[in-house]
C-alpha positions as CSV (number, residue, x, y, z in Angstrom):
1,M,0.0,0.0,0.0
2,T,1.6,3.2,-1.2
3,H,0.7,6.7,0.0
4,K,1.1,10.0,-1.8
5,L,3.2,12.7,-0.2
6,V,3.9,16.3,-1.2
7,V,6.7,18.6,0.0
8,I,5.9,22.4,0.3
9,D,8.8,24.7,1.1
10,D,10.0,27.9,-0.6
11,E,13.6,27.0,-0.2
12,H,14.8,24.7,-3.1
13,W,17.6,23.0,-1.3
14,I,15.5,22.3,1.8
15,R,12.9,20.7,-0.4
16,K,15.5,18.6,-2.1
17,G,17.2,17.7,1.2
18,I,13.9,16.5,2.7
19,I,13.1,14.5,-0.4
20,Q,16.5,12.8,-0.2
21,L,16.1,12.0,3.5
22,I,12.9,10.0,3.0
23,P,13.4,6.2,2.3
24,W,10.4,6.2,0.0
25,E,10.0,2.6,-0.9
26,E,10.8,1.4,2.6
27,L,8.1,3.6,4.2
28,G,5.5,3.0,1.5
29,F,5.3,6.6,0.2
30,T,5.7,8.1,-3.3
31,L,6.5,11.8,-4.1
32,A,3.4,13.3,-5.6
33,G,4.9,16.7,-6.2
34,E,6.5,19.8,-4.6
35,A,5.6,23.4,-4.3
36,A,7.6,26.6,-3.5
37,D,4.8,29.1,-2.7
38,G,1.3,29.1,-1.3
39,E,-0.7,29.4,-4.5
40,S,1.3,26.5,-6.1
41,A,0.7,24.5,-3.0
42,C,-3.0,24.9,-3.3
43,A,-3.0,23.9,-7.0
44,L,-0.8,20.9,-6.3
45,V,-2.9,19.6,-3.5
46,D,-6.1,20.2,-5.4
47,S,-4.6,18.2,-8.3
48,V,-3.0,15.2,-6.7
49,N,-5.1,14.9,-3.4
50,P,-2.1,13.6,-1.4
51,D,-2.3,11.6,1.8
52,V,0.5,13.6,3.5
53,A,1.8,17.1,3.2
54,L,5.1,18.3,4.6
55,L,4.5,22.1,5.0
56,D,6.9,24.9,5.8
57,M,5.2,27.5,7.9
58,R,7.0,30.5,6.3
59,M,5.8,30.7,2.7
60,P,5.5,33.5,0.1
61,G,2.0,34.3,-0.9
62,L,-0.4,32.2,1.2
63,D,1.6,31.4,4.4
64,G,1.5,28.3,6.5
65,K,-1.4,29.4,8.6
66,E,-3.6,30.2,5.6
67,L,-2.7,26.9,3.9
68,I,-3.5,24.9,7.0
69,R,-6.9,26.6,7.2
70,Y,-7.5,25.7,3.5
71,F,-6.3,22.1,3.8
72,S,-8.3,21.7,7.0
73,S,-11.6,22.8,5.4
74,K,-11.1,21.1,2.0
75,F,-9.0,18.0,2.8
76,P,-9.8,17.1,6.4
77,N,-8.4,13.6,6.0
78,M,-5.0,14.7,4.7
79,I,-2.2,14.4,7.3
80,V,-0.3,17.7,7.6
81,I,3.2,17.7,9.2
82,I,4.5,21.3,9.6
83,I,8.1,22.3,9.3
84,S,9.0,25.2,11.6
85,G,12.1,27.3,12.6
86,Y,12.7,28.0,16.2
87,S,11.4,31.6,15.7
88,D,8.2,30.6,14.1
89,F,6.2,29.2,17.0
90,E,3.6,31.9,16.8
91,Y,2.7,30.1,13.6
92,T,3.0,26.7,15.2
93,R,0.4,27.6,17.8
94,E,-2.0,28.3,15.0
95,A,-1.2,25.0,13.4
96,I,-1.8,23.1,16.6
97,R,-5.2,24.8,16.9
98,F,-6.1,23.3,13.6
99,Q,-5.1,19.9,14.8
100,V,-2.2,19.2,12.4
101,F,-0.7,15.8,12.8
102,D,2.7,16.9,14.2
103,Y,5.6,19.2,13.5
104,L,9.4,19.1,12.7
105,L,11.9,21.7,13.7
106,K,14.5,22.9,11.2
107,P,17.1,21.6,10.5
108,V,15.0,18.5,9.8
109,K,16.6,15.3,11.3
110,E,16.3,12.1,9.4
111,T,15.3,10.1,12.5
112,E,12.5,12.5,13.5
113,L,11.2,12.6,9.9
114,R,11.2,8.8,9.6
115,S,9.5,8.5,13.0
116,L,6.7,10.9,12.0
117,L,6.2,9.3,8.6
118,E,6.0,5.8,10.2
119,K,3.2,7.1,12.5
120,A,1.5,8.7,9.5
121,R,1.7,5.4,7.6
122,F,0.2,3.5,10.5
123,I,-2.8,5.9,10.6
124,L,-3.3,5.8,6.9
125,N,-3.1,2.0,6.8
126,Q,-5.6,1.8,9.6
127,K,-8.0,4.1,7.7
128,E,-7.6,2.1,4.5
129,A,-8.1,-1.2,6.2
130,E,-11.3,0.0,7.9
131,S,-12.5,1.5,4.7
132,S,-11.9,-1.8,2.9
133,R,-13.7,-3.7,5.6
134,H,-16.7,-1.5,5.3
135,R,-16.7,-1.8,1.5
136,L,-16.1,-5.5,1.2
137,Q,-17.3,-6.8,4.6
138,P,-15.3,-10.1,4.3
139,L,-16.8,-12.5,6.8
140,A,-13.6,-14.6,7.1
141,D,-11.6,-11.5,8.1
142,A,-14.2,-10.0,10.4
143,S,-12.2,-10.7,13.6
144,A,-8.9,-9.3,12.3
145,S,-10.6,-6.1,11.0
146,E,-12.3,-5.7,14.2
147,G,-8.9,-5.9,15.9
148,I,-7.6,-3.0,13.7
149,Q,-10.7,-1.0,14.6
150,I,-10.2,-1.5,18.3
151,V,-6.6,-0.4,18.3
152,S,-7.4,2.5,16.0
153,S,-10.0,3.8,18.5
154,I,-7.6,3.4,21.4
155,V,-4.9,5.4,19.5
156,Q,-7.4,8.1,18.8
157,M,-8.5,8.1,22.4
158,I,-4.8,8.6,23.5
159,K,-4.4,11.5,21.0
160,N,-7.6,13.2,22.2
161,E,-7.5,12.5,25.9
162,Y,-3.8,11.9,26.8
163,D,-4.2,13.8,30.0
164,K,-6.5,11.2,31.6
165,S,-5.3,8.3,33.8
166,W,-5.6,5.6,31.2
167,T,-4.5,2.0,32.0
168,L,-4.6,-1.0,29.7
169,H,-6.5,-3.0,32.3
170,G,-9.1,-0.3,32.6
171,I,-9.6,-0.1,28.9
172,A,-9.8,-3.9,28.6
173,R,-12.6,-3.9,31.3
174,Q,-14.5,-1.2,29.4
175,R,-14.4,-3.3,26.2
176,H,-15.0,-6.6,27.9
177,M,-11.6,-8.0,26.7
178,H,-8.8,-9.8,28.5
179,P,-6.0,-7.4,29.2
180,D,-3.3,-9.8,27.9
181,Y,-5.1,-10.2,24.6
182,L,-5.6,-6.5,24.2
183,S,-1.9,-5.9,25.1
184,R,-0.7,-8.3,22.4
185,L,-3.2,-6.8,19.9
186,F,-2.0,-3.2,20.6
187,K,1.6,-4.2,20.3
188,K,1.0,-6.1,17.0
189,E,-0.8,-3.1,15.4
190,T,1.4,-0.2,16.7
191,G,4.8,-1.8,17.3
192,K,4.7,-0.5,20.9
193,N,3.2,-1.6,24.1
194,F,0.3,0.6,25.5
195,V,2.3,2.3,28.2
196,D,5.2,3.3,25.8
197,Y,2.7,4.6,23.2
198,L,0.9,6.7,25.8
199,T,4.1,8.0,27.3
200,D,5.6,8.9,24.0
201,H,2.6,10.9,23.0
202,R,2.5,12.7,26.3
203,I,6.1,13.7,26.0
204,E,5.6,14.9,22.5
205,R,2.7,17.1,23.7
206,A,4.9,18.3,26.6
207,K,7.7,19.3,24.2
208,A,5.2,21.3,22.1
209,L,3.9,23.1,25.2
210,I,7.4,23.9,26.4
211,V,8.1,25.8,23.2
212,T,4.7,27.2,22.4
213,S,3.3,28.3,25.8
214,D,4.1,30.2,28.9
215,L,3.0,27.3,31.2
216,K,5.2,26.5,34.2
217,N,6.9,23.1,34.2
218,Y,4.5,21.6,36.8
219,E,1.5,23.0,34.8
220,I,2.8,21.2,31.7
221,A,3.2,18.0,33.7
222,D,-0.4,18.2,34.8
223,H,-1.7,19.2,31.4
224,V,-0.2,16.0,29.8
225,G,-1.5,13.7,32.5
226,Y,1.2,13.6,35.3
227,D,0.1,14.7,38.7
228,D,3.5,13.9,40.1
229,Y,5.9,16.5,38.7
230,R,9.0,14.7,40.0
231,Y,8.0,11.5,38.1
232,F,7.2,13.5,35.0
233,S,10.7,15.1,35.1
234,Q,12.3,11.6,35.3
235,V,10.2,10.3,32.4
236,F,10.9,13.4,30.3
237,K,14.7,13.1,30.8
238,K,14.6,9.3,30.0
239,K,12.7,9.9,26.7
240,T,14.5,13.0,25.5
241,G,18.0,12.7,27.0
242,M,17.5,16.2,28.5
243,T,16.0,17.8,31.6
244,I,13.0,20.0,31.1
245,G,15.2,23.1,31.8
246,E,17.8,21.9,29.2
247,Y,15.2,21.4,26.6
248,R,13.6,24.8,27.3
249,R,17.0,26.5,27.0
250,K,17.8,24.7,23.8
251,F,14.5,25.3,21.9
252,V,12.9,28.4,23.4
């Protein structure tokens, strides 16, 4: 299953650099086009209807904020990953308000780009599998489609309500499932166990808040679901390799 991706950035060498960083065949993406300004970006997306757009926030003509509004209204299922410089977080705030998928900081790192595209591929594959199940309704595969749908709904729940005190056992009880089975199913579909997936998402949200808000560190901890600030600090350092203060000094 191959997905279409477009790269939108006004700097020629940045576009080419990003294109060269992506292991297209390995990740299951194909380059559907590139654009260097806002008007060209709209025409390109209208023409090829891509699954994913990598979008620079600083664009001539229509800027990143205007493009995000346009994409959000006309292509609500398209995954938008924004590319932002350290000084552009006023624009990043706007992007987060329109529920973009995620963001990358310049200079774009290959590992971070790959990680985000792997997550995007997972979501796209889920949607395609669910769509196929609804179209074809294969009786023999009903159990396995059902499994994808269960995990997809849990992933969406994490993204929407990551600040709540979720546990795999609690979710399994709600869905009348054995927690061991749900744990294996979640790991099979996402490549991560439930706790790691939830933690990784919380830390990504915390990183965004550090650089886009004036919240205190303990307020950020509470906002992403940690009532114990000391424990949150330990988890943050383990996941990022930096203390919260070091991260703030580096990126703010």
